[in-house]
TORPA-4810 file (N, C-alpha, C, O; in nm, 3 decimals):
<nodes>
NODE_1_-0.229_-1.478_0.024_-0.167_-1.371_0.066_-0.217_-1.276_-0.068_-0.145_-1.258_-0.166_M
NODE_2_-0.308_-1.238_-0.058_-0.351_-1.128_-0.131_-0.378_-0.985_-0.071_-0.429_-0.892_-0.134_N
NODE_3_-0.340_-0.983_0.048_-0.411_-0.842_0.095_-0.308_-0.753_0.162_-0.244_-0.771_0.266_L
NODE_4_-0.310_-0.633_0.056_-0.242_-0.515_0.118_-0.300_-0.447_0.247_-0.417_-0.408_0.252_L
NODE_5_-0.199_-0.432_0.366_-0.227_-0.360_0.431_-0.186_-0.205_0.475_-0.069_-0.182_0.504_I
NODE_6_-0.273_-0.116_0.477_-0.207_-0.036_0.533_-0.285_0.021_0.622_-0.393_0.071_0.589_P
NODE_7_-0.233_0.022_0.764_-0.299_0.029_0.888_-0.256_0.179_0.966_-0.156_0.192_1.037_L
NODE_8_-0.346_0.275_0.939_-0.272_0.399_0.946_-0.324_0.446_1.097_-0.406_0.536_1.112_Y
NODE_9_-0.266_0.373_1.204_-0.326_0.401_1.329_-0.211_0.352_1.416_-0.152_0.246_1.399_V
NODE_10_-0.180_0.467_1.539_-0.064_0.401_1.590_-0.064_0.290_1.740_-0.146_0.309_1.829_H
NODE_11_0.012_0.206_1.745_-0.039_0.075_1.804_-0.039_0.118_1.940_-0.056_0.027_2.022_P
NODE_12_-0.019_0.261_1.995_-0.073_0.281_2.127_-0.240_0.292_2.156_-0.305_0.275_2.259_A
NODE_13_-0.283_0.332_2.008_-0.426_0.384_2.019_-0.501_0.283_2.000_-0.607_0.273_2.061_E
NODE_14_-0.454_0.181_1.903_-0.543_0.046_1.898_-0.483_-0.080_1.894_-0.505_-0.161_1.803_D
NODE_15_-0.413_-0.099_1.984_-0.321_-0.239_1.995_-0.368_-0.352_1.968_-0.303_-0.449_1.929_P
NODE_16_-0.538_-0.344_1.997_-0.594_-0.444_1.927_-0.590_-0.512_1.777_-0.594_-0.631_1.745_G
NODE_17_-0.583_-0.426_1.717_-0.571_-0.395_1.571_-0.427_-0.440_1.484_-0.402_-0.487_1.373_A
NODE_18_-0.369_-0.407_1.571_-0.218_-0.437_1.569_-0.170_-0.590_1.595_-0.092_-0.663_1.535_W
NODE_19_-0.237_-0.605_1.693_-0.230_-0.760_1.755_-0.258_-0.877_1.674_-0.191_-0.980_1.664_H
NODE_20_-0.368_-0.845_1.617_-0.438_-0.926_1.514_-0.408_-0.890_1.378_-0.460_-0.971_1.301_R
NODE_21_-0.340_-0.796_1.317_-0.251_-0.782_1.217_-0.108_-0.866_1.238_-0.040_-0.900_1.142_L
NODE_22_-0.075_-0.892_1.364_0.049_-0.974_1.365_0.018_-1.105_1.389_0.114_-1.182_1.385_I
NODE_23_-0.073_-1.143_1.410_-0.163_-1.311_1.397_-0.171_-1.336_1.275_-0.142_-1.450_1.240_T
NODE_24_-0.210_-1.242_1.180_-0.221_-1.294_1.077_-0.107_-1.238_0.982_-0.152_-1.247_0.868_G
NODE_25_-0.037_-1.208_0.979_0.113_-1.112_0.943_0.141_-1.198_0.787_0.145_-1.146_0.675_A
NODE_26_0.159_-1.352_0.824_0.186_-1.426_0.713_0.076_-1.416_0.599_0.103_-1.459_0.487_S
NODE_27_-0.004_-1.379_0.618_-0.129_-1.438_0.514_-0.127_-1.289_0.445_-0.193_-1.287_0.341_R
NODE_28_-0.088_-1.207_0.467_-0.072_-1.059_0.381_0.053_-1.063_0.264_0.161_-1.122_0.269_T
NODE_29_-0.005_-0.977_0.159_0.088_-0.923_0.043_0.200_-0.860_0.118_0.311_-0.912_0.115_Y
NODE_30_0.169_-0.723_0.205_0.287_-0.669_0.286_0.182_-0.592_0.387_0.060_-0.608_0.388_A
NODE_31_0.242_-0.523_0.453_0.188_-0.429_0.577_0.271_-0.277_0.522_0.389_-0.258_0.488_V
NODE_32_0.179_-0.204_0.528_0.242_-0.039_0.499_0.254_0.043_0.675_0.163_0.069_0.752_V
NODE_33_0.390_0.063_0.689_0.407_0.166_0.813_0.449_0.292_0.758_0.530_0.326_0.671_L
NODE_34_0.343_0.372_0.859_0.305_0.505_0.848_0.297_0.568_0.968_0.191_0.609_1.017_N
NODE_35_0.419_0.578_1.025_0.404_0.683_1.155_0.377_0.790_1.140_0.278_0.813_1.209_P
NODE_36_0.407_0.872_1.088_0.384_0.987_1.061_0.372_1.069_0.903_0.430_1.175_0.882_A
NODE_37_0.299_1.010_0.816_0.303_1.068_0.701_0.432_1.037_0.644_0.484_1.118_0.568_N
NODE_38_0.490_0.923_0.675_0.645_0.876_0.644_0.663_0.812_0.755_0.587_0.737_0.815_G
NODE_39_0.833_0.867_0.795_0.909_0.767_0.892_0.868_0.880_1.032_0.853_0.829_1.143_P
NODE_40_0.853_1.009_1.017_0.845_1.076_1.099_1.002_1.133_1.140_1.090_1.076_1.074_G
NODE_41_1.036_1.205_1.207_1.146_1.285_1.284_1.209_1.214_1.355_1.331_1.225_1.344_R
NODE_42_1.158_1.115_1.452_1.227_1.056_1.528_1.177_0.936_1.513_1.070_0.922_1.453_A
NODE_43_1.264_0.801_1.578_1.171_0.678_1.560_1.086_0.654_1.675_1.122_0.671_1.792_P
NODE_44_0.982_0.617_1.641_0.882_0.562_1.736_0.917_0.439_1.780_0.928_0.347_1.699_D
NODE_45_0.940_0.420_1.917_0.926_0.270_1.974_0.835_0.185_1.986_0.847_0.066_2.017_P
NODE_46_0.707_0.265_1.954_0.582_0.147_1.972_0.592_0.070_1.849_0.592_-0.052_1.864_A
NODE_47_0.602_0.126_1.702_0.626_0.136_1.628_0.729_0.033_1.563_0.707_-0.038_1.465_F
NODE_48_0.841_0.040_1.637_0.966_-0.020_1.584_0.956_-0.169_1.651_1.019_-0.266_1.607_A
NODE_49_0.859_-0.174_1.772_0.826_-0.281_1.834_0.741_-0.374_1.739_0.763_-0.491_1.711_K
NODE_50_0.637_-0.291_1.694_0.541_-0.351_1.626_0.586_-0.437_1.465_0.554_-0.545_1.414_A
NODE_51_0.682_-0.312_1.425_0.764_-0.384_1.314_0.859_-0.498_1.297_0.892_-0.555_1.193_A
NODE_52_0.908_-0.528_1.459_0.984_-0.633_1.473_0.879_-0.761_1.495_0.902_-0.875_1.456_D
NODE_53_0.762_-0.719_1.564_0.700_-0.853_1.521_0.620_-0.882_1.440_0.555_-0.987_1.434_A
NODE_54_0.617_-0.785_1.365_0.535_-0.865_1.223_0.657_-0.878_1.121_0.608_-0.944_1.029_L
NODE_55_0.768_-0.856_1.094_0.859_-0.918_1.066_0.899_-1.071_1.135_0.921_-1.164_1.058_R
NODE_56_0.905_-1.086_1.242_0.909_-1.195_1.309_0.803_-1.307_1.274_0.837_-1.425_1.269_A
NODE_57_0.651_-1.260_1.246_0.560_-1.343_1.215_0.555_-1.360_1.026_0.477_-1.434_0.968_A
NODE_58_0.613_-1.311_0.989_0.652_-1.345_0.844_0.605_-1.255_0.731_0.595_-1.294_0.615_G
NODE_59_0.573_-1.116_0.776_0.542_-0.996_0.684_0.647_-0.922_0.632_0.758_-0.916_0.685_A
NODE_60_0.612_-0.856_0.513_0.657_-0.803_0.433_0.637_-0.637_0.443_0.538_-0.580_0.398_R
NODE_61_0.776_-0.552_0.527_0.689_-0.424_0.562_0.773_-0.332_0.488_0.892_-0.336_0.458_L
NODE_62_0.654_-0.222_0.461_0.689_-0.112_0.327_0.681_0.038_0.408_0.598_0.073_0.491_L
NODE_63_0.768_0.093_0.368_0.763_0.213_0.458_0.669_0.311_0.355_0.655_0.294_0.234_G
NODE_64_0.601_0.429_0.445_0.522_0.492_0.354_0.622_0.613_0.306_0.709_0.661_0.379_Y
NODE_65_0.596_0.651_0.181_0.638_0.737_0.108_0.570_0.825_0.035_0.545_0.791_-0.081_L
NODE_66_0.526_0.954_0.081_0.428_1.077_0.001_0.536_1.105_-0.109_0.650_1.142_-0.081_D
NODE_67_0.499_1.088_-0.210_0.574_1.174_-0.365_0.492_1.308_-0.384_0.550_1.395_-0.450_T
NODE_68_0.361_1.338_-0.335_0.283_1.471_-0.342_0.268_1.473_-0.502_0.283_1.584_-0.553_D
NODE_69_0.236_1.348_-0.600_0.226_1.339_-0.715_0.329_1.396_-0.807_0.302_1.468_-0.903_Y
NODE_70_0.443_1.361_-0.774_0.572_1.400_-0.840_0.618_1.523_-0.779_0.729_1.559_-0.817_G
NODE_71_0.556_1.602_-0.685_0.585_1.743_-0.696_0.708_1.738_-0.578_0.793_1.826_-0.576_A
NODE_72_0.709_1.621_-0.475_0.783_1.635_-0.366_0.956_1.602_-0.438_0.976_1.531_-0.537_R
NODE_73_1.049_1.665_-0.368_1.175_1.640_-0.426_1.200_1.502_-0.389_1.158_1.440_-0.291_E
NODE_74_1.289_1.455_-0.504_1.345_1.303_-0.462_1.429_1.286_-0.375_1.419_1.185_-0.306_P
NODE_75_1.526_1.370_-0.355_1.623_1.374_-0.228_1.528_1.348_-0.092_1.570_1.276_-0.001_A
NODE_76_1.411_1.405_-0.088_1.340_1.371_0.041_1.272_1.279_0.035_1.189_1.273_0.126_E
NODE_77_1.269_1.204_-0.033_1.186_1.085_-0.070_1.245_0.981_-0.025_1.203_0.904_0.062_I
NODE_78_1.379_0.974_-0.103_1.497_0.867_-0.038_1.570_0.929_0.076_1.643_0.835_0.108_T
NODE_79_1.594_1.019_0.153_1.606_1.023_0.289_1.491_0.981_0.388_1.530_0.951_0.501_A
NODE_80_1.355_0.973_0.364_1.260_0.921_0.420_1.273_0.774_0.435_1.262_0.711_0.540_D
NODE_81_1.302_0.718_0.292_1.304_0.584_0.308_1.442_0.516_0.375_1.439_0.402_0.422_L
NODE_82_1.564_0.598_0.376_1.713_0.605_0.473_1.633_0.577_0.609_1.664_0.476_0.672_R
NODE_83_1.515_0.675_0.665_1.498_0.655_0.787_1.398_0.535_0.833_1.410_0.484_0.944_R
NODE_84_1.293_0.491_0.736_1.254_0.371_0.717_1.318_0.267_0.734_1.263_0.184_0.807_H
NODE_85_1.432_0.236_0.684_1.533_0.122_0.684_1.591_0.120_0.822_1.611_0.014_0.882_Q
NODE_86_1.618_0.239_0.869_1.743_0.238_0.964_1.633_0.212_1.098_1.674_0.134_1.184_E
NODE_87_1.521_0.263_1.114_1.457_0.240_1.262_1.346_0.151_1.232_1.263_0.133_1.322_W
NODE_88_1.330_0.088_1.112_1.202_0.014_1.143_1.222_-0.123_1.007_1.127_-0.194_0.974_Y
NODE_89_1.337_-0.134_0.958_1.375_-0.211_0.897_1.302_-0.295_0.822_1.276_-0.414_0.840_A
NODE_90_1.262_-0.195_0.703_1.156_-0.192_0.623_1.195_-0.279_0.490_1.313_-0.286_0.456_V
NODE_91_1.109_-0.334_0.431_1.192_-0.441_0.308_1.156_-0.383_0.166_1.199_-0.440_0.067_D
NODE_92_1.055_-0.239_0.150_1.070_-0.188_0.080_0.989_-0.058_0.117_0.989_0.014_0.217_G
NODE_93_0.918_-0.056_-0.008_0.848_0.113_0.005_0.702_0.111_-0.069_0.682_0.048_-0.173_C
NODE_94_0.614_0.181_-0.010_0.442_0.223_-0.058_0.510_0.386_-0.112_0.584_0.453_-0.039_F
NODE_95_0.475_0.419_-0.227_0.480_0.515_-0.278_0.327_0.607_-0.312_0.265_0.613_-0.418_L
NODE_96_0.301_0.660_-0.203_0.154_0.723_-0.234_0.159_0.828_-0.284_0.263_0.891_-0.268_D
NODE_97_0.062_0.881_-0.354_0.003_0.977_-0.451_0.149_0.995_-0.573_0.217_1.094_-0.597_Q
NODE_98_0.156_0.877_-0.621_0.217_0.854_-0.728_0.174_0.932_-0.843_0.060_0.976_-0.840_S
NODE_99_0.239_0.954_-0.933_0.171_1.037_-1.076_0.156_0.944_-1.110_0.199_0.841_-1.060_P
NODE_100_0.060_0.962_-1.250_-0.009_0.864_-1.338_0.003_0.888_-1.494_-0.025_0.806_-1.582_A
NODE_101_0.058_1.041_-1.511_0.025_1.116_-1.668_0.189_1.036_-1.710_0.285_0.995_-1.646_A
NODE_102_0.153_1.045_-1.846_0.278_0.990_-1.920_0.394_1.072_-1.910_0.502_1.018_-1.887_P
NODE_103_0.383_1.246_-1.931_0.505_1.323_-1.898_0.569_1.301_-1.764_0.680_1.350_-1.743_E
NODE_104_0.488_1.207_-1.642_0.582_1.223_-1.574_0.639_1.092_-1.489_0.680_1.086_-1.373_A
NODE_105_0.626_0.976_-1.604_0.710_0.879_-1.625_0.838_0.855_-1.603_0.879_0.778_-1.515_L
NODE_106_0.931_0.941_-1.708_1.054_0.932_-1.680_1.100_0.980_-1.516_1.171_0.914_-1.441_P
NODE_107_1.052_1.081_-1.494_1.103_1.082_-1.331_1.066_1.003_-1.243_1.142_0.989_-1.147_E
NODE_108_0.938_0.928_-1.245_0.920_0.832_-1.151_1.005_0.703_-1.205_1.005_0.618_-1.116_C
NODE_109_1.065_0.667_-1.300_1.120_0.567_-1.314_1.264_0.615_-1.244_1.314_0.526_-1.175_R
NODE_110_1.332_0.728_-1.250_1.469_0.771_-1.204_1.459_0.722_-1.018_1.542_0.653_-0.958_R
NODE_111_1.334_0.784_-0.964_1.291_0.790_-0.815_1.317_0.627_-0.821_1.401_0.577_-0.747_L
NODE_112_1.247_0.553_-0.908_1.193_0.434_-0.816_1.367_0.348_-0.850_1.420_0.293_-0.753_V
NODE_113_1.427_0.347_-0.963_1.569_0.321_-0.955_1.679_0.343_-0.861_1.781_0.277_-0.842_R
NODE_114_1.624_0.478_-0.793_1.736_0.517_-0.676_1.671_0.423_-0.568_1.736_0.336_-0.511_A
NODE_115_1.539_0.447_-0.543_1.487_0.376_-0.420_1.540_0.237_-0.435_1.600_0.199_-0.335_L
NODE_116_1.532_0.145_-0.543_1.601_0.001_-0.553_1.730_0.009_-0.512_1.777_-0.071_-0.432_R
NODE_117_1.809_0.124_-0.573_1.993_0.107_-0.537_1.976_0.122_-0.395_2.065_0.064_-0.333_R
NODE_118_1.878_0.188_-0.312_1.934_0.207_-0.143_1.834_0.085_-0.109_1.773_0.092_-0.002_L
NODE_119_1.815_-0.015_-0.183_1.752_-0.174_-0.080_1.630_-0.190_-0.082_1.588_-0.275_-0.003_G
NODE_120_1.531_-0.122_-0.165_1.401_-0.135_-0.157_1.366_-0.265_-0.256_1.370_-0.262_-0.379_A
NODE_121_1.340_-0.353_-0.193_1.340_-0.490_-0.266_1.207_-0.496_-0.332_1.190_-0.567_-0.431_S
NODE_122_1.085_-0.403_-0.266_0.937_-0.439_-0.282_0.910_-0.251_-0.354_0.969_-0.154_-0.308_T
NODE_123_0.852_-0.248_-0.420_0.815_-0.096_-0.485_0.657_-0.102_-0.498_0.624_-0.166_-0.597_V
NODE_124_0.541_-0.047_-0.417_0.466_-0.064_-0.444_0.408_0.104_-0.501_0.433_0.193_-0.419_V
NODE_125_0.350_0.141_-0.607_0.299_0.271_-0.662_0.158_0.255_-0.637_0.085_0.158_-0.653_L
NODE_126_0.128_0.418_-0.578_-0.011_0.394_-0.593_-0.061_0.519_-0.612_-0.063_0.595_-0.516_N
NODE_127_-0.106_0.557_-0.725_-0.134_0.664_-0.855_-0.330_0.687_-0.772_-0.404_0.783_-0.749_P
NODE_128_-0.336_0.550_-0.757_-0.518_0.535_-0.727_-0.608_0.509_-0.831_-0.725_0.473_-0.819_G
NODE_129_-0.530_0.534_-0.961_-0.618_0.538_-1.078_-0.511_0.446_-1.186_-0.392_0.417_-1.185_V
NODE_130_-0.574_0.433_-1.233_-0.546_0.348_-1.369_-0.394_0.457_-1.443_-0.419_0.553_-1.516_H
NODE_131_-0.278_0.424_-1.416_-0.148_0.531_-1.463_-0.170_0.481_-1.621_-0.236_0.393_-1.676_P
NODE_132_-0.075_0.590_-1.664_-0.016_0.551_-1.821_0.076_0.406_-1.816_0.172_0.402_-1.740_A
NODE_133_0.041_0.289_-1.901_0.094_0.200_-1.881_0.211_0.132_-1.799_0.219_0.049_-1.709_P
NODE_134_0.316_0.225_-1.891_0.437_0.223_-1.865_0.490_0.218_-1.660_0.588_0.177_-1.597_G
NODE_135_0.360_0.285_-1.627_0.421_0.282_-1.462_0.427_0.150_-1.401_0.506_0.131_-1.309_Y
NODE_136_0.347_0.050_-1.446_0.348_-0.099_-1.392_0.454_-0.174_-1.396_0.476_-0.268_-1.320_A
NODE_137_0.538_-0.128_-1.505_0.638_-0.193_-1.536_0.764_-0.131_-1.413_0.861_-0.201_-1.382_R
NODE_138_0.751_-0.057_-1.384_0.858_-0.015_-1.255_0.811_-0.041_-1.187_0.900_-0.006_-1.109_L
NODE_139_0.702_-0.097_-1.093_0.689_-0.147_-0.980_0.658_-0.276_-0.984_0.631_-0.343_-1.084_A
NODE_140_0.666_-0.327_-0.817_0.656_-0.509_-0.795_0.451_-0.490_-0.812_0.371_-0.570_-0.860_D
NODE_141_0.430_-0.367_-0.757_0.258_-0.362_-0.760_0.249_-0.216_-0.770_0.321_-0.120_-0.742_L
NODE_142_0.111_-0.241_-0.829_0.072_-0.096_-0.873_-0.086_-0.105_-0.836_-0.166_-0.181_-0.891_T
NODE_143_-0.115_-0.007_-0.724_-0.262_0.080_-0.698_-0.332_0.088_-0.787_-0.279_0.187_-0.838_V
NODE_144_-0.426_0.062_-0.863_-0.470_0.134_-1.014_-0.624_0.155_-0.971_-0.712_0.174_-1.055_T
NODE_145_-0.647_0.152_-0.837_-0.776_0.199_-0.798_-0.750_0.191_-0.638_-0.694_0.104_-0.571_F
NODE_146_-0.822_0.338_-0.594_-0.847_0.382_-0.453_-0.922_0.458_-0.428_-0.907_0.579_-0.450_E
NODE_147_-1.055_0.388_-0.357_-1.197_0.503_-0.359_-1.289_0.440_-0.287_-1.255_0.336_-0.229_G
NODE_148_-1.418_0.486_-0.276_-1.520_0.404_-0.180_-1.585_0.295_-0.269_-1.560_0.268_-0.386_P
NODE_149_-1.669_0.241_-0.187_-1.700_0.095_-0.232_-1.809_0.141_-0.335_-1.826_0.070_-0.434_W
NODE_150_-1.891_0.268_-0.317_-2.024_0.297_-0.401_-1.941_0.354_-0.537_-2.007_0.371_-0.640_S
NODE_151_-1.831_0.378_-0.538_-1.766_0.422_-0.674_-1.711_0.278_-0.756_-1.724_0.253_-0.875_R
NODE_152_-1.671_0.227_-0.691_-1.587_0.103_-0.731_-1.721_0.013_-0.791_-1.715_-0.040_-0.902_Y
NODE_153_-1.813_0.004_-0.725_-1.949_-0.052_-0.749_-2.006_-0.003_-0.930_-2.036_-0.064_-1.033_V
NODE_154_-1.995_0.142_-0.886_-2.107_0.187_-0.988_-2.014_0.257_-1.126_-2.065_0.295_-1.232_A
NODE_155_-1.886_0.260_-1.095_-1.797_0.342_-1.185_-1.707_0.320_-1.217_-1.636_0.409_-1.264_D
NODE_156_-1.659_0.173_-1.205_-1.548_0.119_-1.259_-1.533_0.091_-1.377_-1.617_0.014_-1.423_F
NODE_157_-1.401_0.151_-1.489_-1.364_0.080_-1.600_-1.197_0.057_-1.586_-1.121_0.120_-1.514_T
NODE_158_-1.169_-0.037_-1.665_-1.033_-0.077_-1.656_-0.966_-0.077_-1.832_-1.022_-0.150_-1.913_R
NODE_159_-0.893_-0.022_-1.859_-0.795_0.008_-1.991_-0.757_-0.154_-1.998_-0.747_-0.242_-1.913_P
NODE_160_-0.741_-0.149_-2.146_-0.685_-0.287_-2.227_-0.555_-0.354_-2.154_-0.549_-0.469_-2.111_S
NODE_161_-0.443_-0.244_-2.151_-0.302_-0.294_-2.083_-0.322_-0.405_-1.950_-0.248_-0.500_-1.927_W
NODE_162_-0.457_-0.361_-1.861_-0.464_-0.408_-1.734_-0.449_-0.586_-1.758_-0.385_-0.674_-1.700_T
NODE_163_-0.545_-0.584_-1.876_-0.598_-0.735_-1.911_-0.466_-0.810_-1.955_-0.461_-0.933_-1.956_E
NODE_164_-0.358_-0.729_-1.993_-0.221_-0.777_-2.052_-0.124_-0.845_-1.887_-0.055_-0.945_-1.866_R
NODE_165_-0.161_-0.746_-1.815_-0.071_-0.728_-1.693_-0.136_-0.852_-1.595_-0.253_-0.879_-1.566_S
NODE_166_0.024_-0.929_-1.549_-0.046_-0.991_-1.460_-0.081_-0.959_-1.327_-0.010_-0.887_-1.257_S
NODE_167_-0.193_-1.013_-1.285_-0.280_-1.006_-1.187_-0.226_-0.955_-1.034_-0.270_-0.866_-0.961_A
NODE_168_-0.086_-1.069_-1.014_-0.037_-1.039_-0.892_0.060_-0.886_-0.908_0.142_-0.844_-0.825_D
NODE_169_0.034_-0.841_-0.999_0.100_-0.718_-1.010_-0.013_-0.582_-0.989_0.043_-0.472_-0.986_R
NODE_170_-0.163_-0.581_-0.976_-0.241_-0.487_-0.996_-0.274_-0.521_-0.821_-0.269_-0.629_-0.762_L
NODE_171_-0.307_-0.396_-0.774_-0.386_-0.347_-0.627_-0.536_-0.271_-0.689_-0.546_-0.207_-0.794_C
NODE_172_-0.644_-0.302_-0.591_-0.756_-0.205_-0.572_-0.777_-0.196_-0.390_-0.823_-0.278_-0.311_H
NODE_173_-0.730_-0.085_-0.376_-0.788_-0.074_-0.261_-0.934_0.007_-0.231_-0.959_0.089_-0.320_L
NODE_174_-1.024_0.000_-0.134_-1.145_0.016_-0.154_-1.192_0.032_-0.022_-1.180_-0.066_0.051_V
NODE_175_-1.248_0.147_0.030_-1.316_0.167_0.159_-1.426_0.193_0.166_-1.488_0.200_0.060_Y
NODE_176_-1.497_0.218_0.292_-1.645_0.240_0.299_-1.710_0.100_0.250_-1.803_0.113_0.171_G
NODE_177_-1.679_-0.016_0.280_-1.716_-0.142_0.232_-1.819_-0.170_0.361_-1.791_-0.142_0.478_V
NODE_178_-1.937_-0.226_0.319_-2.037_-0.270_0.426_-1.957_-0.425_0.458_-1.929_-0.513_0.377_P
NODE_179_-1.932_-0.422_0.602_-1.869_-0.571_0.638_-1.950_-0.662_0.570_-1.899_-0.699_0.465_E
NODE_180_-2.023_-0.693_0.586_-2.090_-0.811_0.528_-2.068_-0.861_0.416_-2.081_-0.976_0.372_P
NODE_181_-2.005_-0.690_0.340_-1.993_-0.714_0.180_-1.821_-0.756_0.127_-1.782_-0.784_0.013_L
NODE_182_-1.750_-0.749_0.248_-1.604_-0.786_0.264_-1.562_-0.894_0.143_-1.472_-0.854_0.069_V
NODE_183_-1.603_-0.992_0.124_-1.594_-1.085_0.077_-1.612_-1.075_-0.112_-1.553_-1.125_-0.207_P
NODE_184_-1.710_-0.996_-0.095_-1.727_-0.994_-0.216_-1.669_-0.884_-0.290_-1.659_-0.895_-0.412_L
NODE_185_-1.623_-0.762_-0.222_-1.500_-0.704_-0.269_-1.368_-0.755_-0.288_-1.281_-0.691_-0.347_A
NODE_186_-1.349_-0.867_-0.240_-1.231_-0.911_-0.261_-1.264_-0.991_-0.426_-1.187_-0.978_-0.521_Q
NODE_187_-1.393_-1.073_-0.430_-1.394_-1.142_-0.517_-1.404_-1.063_-0.654_-1.369_-1.110_-0.763_R
NODE_188_-1.458_-0.930_-0.631_-1.472_-0.830_-0.729_-1.345_-0.809_-0.780_-1.305_-0.840_-0.892_T
NODE_189_-1.281_-0.752_-0.686_-1.127_-0.721_-0.727_-1.052_-0.849_-0.796_-1.005_-0.820_-0.906_A
NODE_190_-1.038_-0.941_-0.769_-0.987_-1.068_-0.809_-1.082_-1.070_-1.007_-1.019_-1.069_-1.113_A
NODE_191_-1.207_-1.074_-0.996_-1.295_-1.032_-1.145_-1.218_-0.957_-1.221_-1.177_-0.998_-1.330_E
NODE_192_-1.188_-0.832_-1.169_-1.133_-0.701_-1.239_-0.999_-0.715_-1.249_-0.943_-0.608_-1.267_R
NODE_193_-0.926_-0.812_-1.243_-0.780_-0.860_-1.254_-0.694_-0.789_-1.161_-0.598_-0.732_-1.211_G
NODE_194_-0.710_-0.781_-1.032_-0.635_-0.720_-0.943_-0.594_-0.859_-0.830_-0.660_-0.904_-0.737_A
NODE_195_-0.527_-0.880_-0.857_-0.465_-1.024_-0.754_-0.422_-0.955_-0.618_-0.431_-1.022_-0.514_G
NODE_196_-0.376_-0.825_-0.614_-0.360_-0.797_-0.458_-0.531_-0.737_-0.408_-0.605_-0.715_-0.505_V
NODE_197_-0.571_-0.721_-0.317_-0.694_-0.570_-0.289_-0.663_-0.553_-0.117_-0.611_-0.639_-0.046_C
NODE_198_-0.701_-0.444_-0.083_-0.770_-0.407_0.059_-0.855_-0.348_0.106_-0.841_-0.230_0.139_G
NODE_199_-1.001_-0.434_0.124_-1.111_-0.387_0.170_-1.113_-0.352_0.256_-1.065_-0.426_0.342_P
NODE_200_-1.172_-0.208_0.306_-1.214_-0.184_0.461_-1.343_-0.134_0.475_-1.413_-0.103_0.379_V
NODE_201_-1.385_-0.122_0.622_-1.499_-0.053_0.618_-1.502_0.050_0.648_-1.614_0.098_0.635_T
NODE_202_-1.402_0.143_0.699_-1.376_0.295_0.747_-1.389_0.346_0.614_-1.372_0.296_0.502_G
NODE_203_-1.426_0.469_0.659_-1.428_0.589_0.523_-1.356_0.717_0.559_-1.335_0.739_0.678_D
NODE_204_-1.317_0.802_0.466_-1.280_0.934_0.528_-1.339_0.983_0.650_-1.451_0.960_0.694_L
NODE_205_-1.222_1.075_0.712_-1.097_1.090_0.657_-0.973_1.023_0.640_-0.874_1.054_0.574_P
NODE_206_-1.009_0.885_0.739_-0.887_0.801_0.744_-0.945_0.654_0.723_-0.989_0.593_0.821_N
NODE_207_-0.944_0.593_0.589_-1.028_0.477_0.593_-0.952_0.350_0.664_-0.995_0.247_0.716_P
NODE_208_-0.835_0.398_0.645_-0.741_0.308_0.684_-0.680_0.274_0.808_-0.603_0.180_0.826_W
NODE_209_-0.732_0.380_0.917_-0.727_0.354_1.058_-0.782_0.235_1.112_-0.752_0.222_1.231_A
NODE_210_-0.861_0.134_1.061_-0.908_0.036_1.069_-0.870_-0.080_1.044_-0.809_-0.063_0.939_E
NODE_211_-0.861_-0.232_1.078_-0.823_-0.345_1.042_-0.928_-0.366_0.937_-1.046_-0.332_0.947_L
NODE_212_-0.868_-0.429_0.827_-0.971_-0.485_0.697_-1.025_-0.607_0.798_-0.951_-0.659_0.882_T
NODE_213_-1.185_-0.649_0.773_-1.202_-0.740_0.802_-1.158_-0.890_0.742_-1.165_-1.008_0.776_P
NODE_214_-1.119_-0.827_0.653_-1.076_-0.963_0.488_-0.965_-1.044_0.601_-0.994_-1.162_0.619_A
NODE_215_-0.880_-1.008_0.653_-0.750_-1.053_0.751_-0.805_-1.180_0.799_-0.739_-1.281_0.778_L
NODE_216_-0.952_-1.191_0.879_-0.973_-1.298_0.950_-1.035_-1.392_0.882_-1.049_-1.508_0.921_A
NODE_217_-1.087_-1.335_0.751_-1.149_-1.464_0.663_-1.079_-1.540_0.574_-1.132_-1.594_0.477_G
NODE_218_-0.923_-1.551_0.611_-0.863_-1.611_0.512_-0.825_-1.754_0.578_-0.766_-1.839_0.511_H
</nodes>
């Protein structure tokens, strides 16, 4: 259960990927639902059906919420969570583009508390880099690396506070991984203190449009 799955492709566009995800859902940490860079303006029946199937298969569902590195109004973010909950019955949220600087920590703390009051049982922060250490204490899981395999191999360093953090609270999302090296990417994440990972073979502009081959390797 060490795979965080952001699958940012519509179920009607790639039903095979969603079927494989549903089949292996019980082996994931969580699945991020992202119908329209958030919940969208109205319920999407295809996503609602996929969410029901994932939930029945044992998946934890997280609604995608963009924080715009702290620039977005908290009321907009909490409203998005309510829509995710009403339309897709998500268990928690994935806060993308979350801030990482120490001065933004108090505002992020207030936001996370507001989301938990609304019923978000799992909160994932994704600054995509190692944030100031206080952030990791706010969330159930913090994504401390999001980037290409080439940079993950050549240019990864970790601050000392991560060595004191439980591995199951840290995640690395790596894209552009050559398919034969996906198992290596998983092992590398574990060696670097991340108990959760999400290696994908896709690349920019949307590396998360494809399902990770790692799901088939469990």
